[in-house]
N, C-alpha and C positions, 0 to 999 in steps of 0.2 A: 637217163641212167645217172645215178649218183656216183661220185668219184670217192675212193677210199680216203678217209679223214674229213668227209663232209659232215657238219653239225646239223641235226634234224631234230624236229619234234614230231611225235606221233599225233595223229588226229585228236584233238582235245587234250593233248598231253601237256604236262607242266614241267617235264624232266628233259633235258638235252640228251641226245644220243649221238655217238660218233660211229659212223660207218667204218668197220674194221675188216671186212671180208665180202666178197661177192661170190655167189653161188656155192656156199658151203654145203657139204654132204654130211648129215648127221645121223648116226646110229641110235635109234630109240627102240627099245624092246625087240632087238633083232631085226629091225626093218630100217632101211635107209630112206631118208627124207632129203629132198633138195630144196633149199630155200633161196630166195632172191638175194638176201643180204643178211649179214650178221652185224650186231652193233653192241656197243657197251655203254653204260651210263657214264655221263660226262660230269 
């Protein structure tokens, strides 16, 4: 499990991402989706 604040690269990626949340629940088209992590470009 990655900790919040971890800097990662996606597979074959060239951009750094920082983990900012774990298990976010996102509403897309009136359906709820659960993700493992959320991140932002660093």
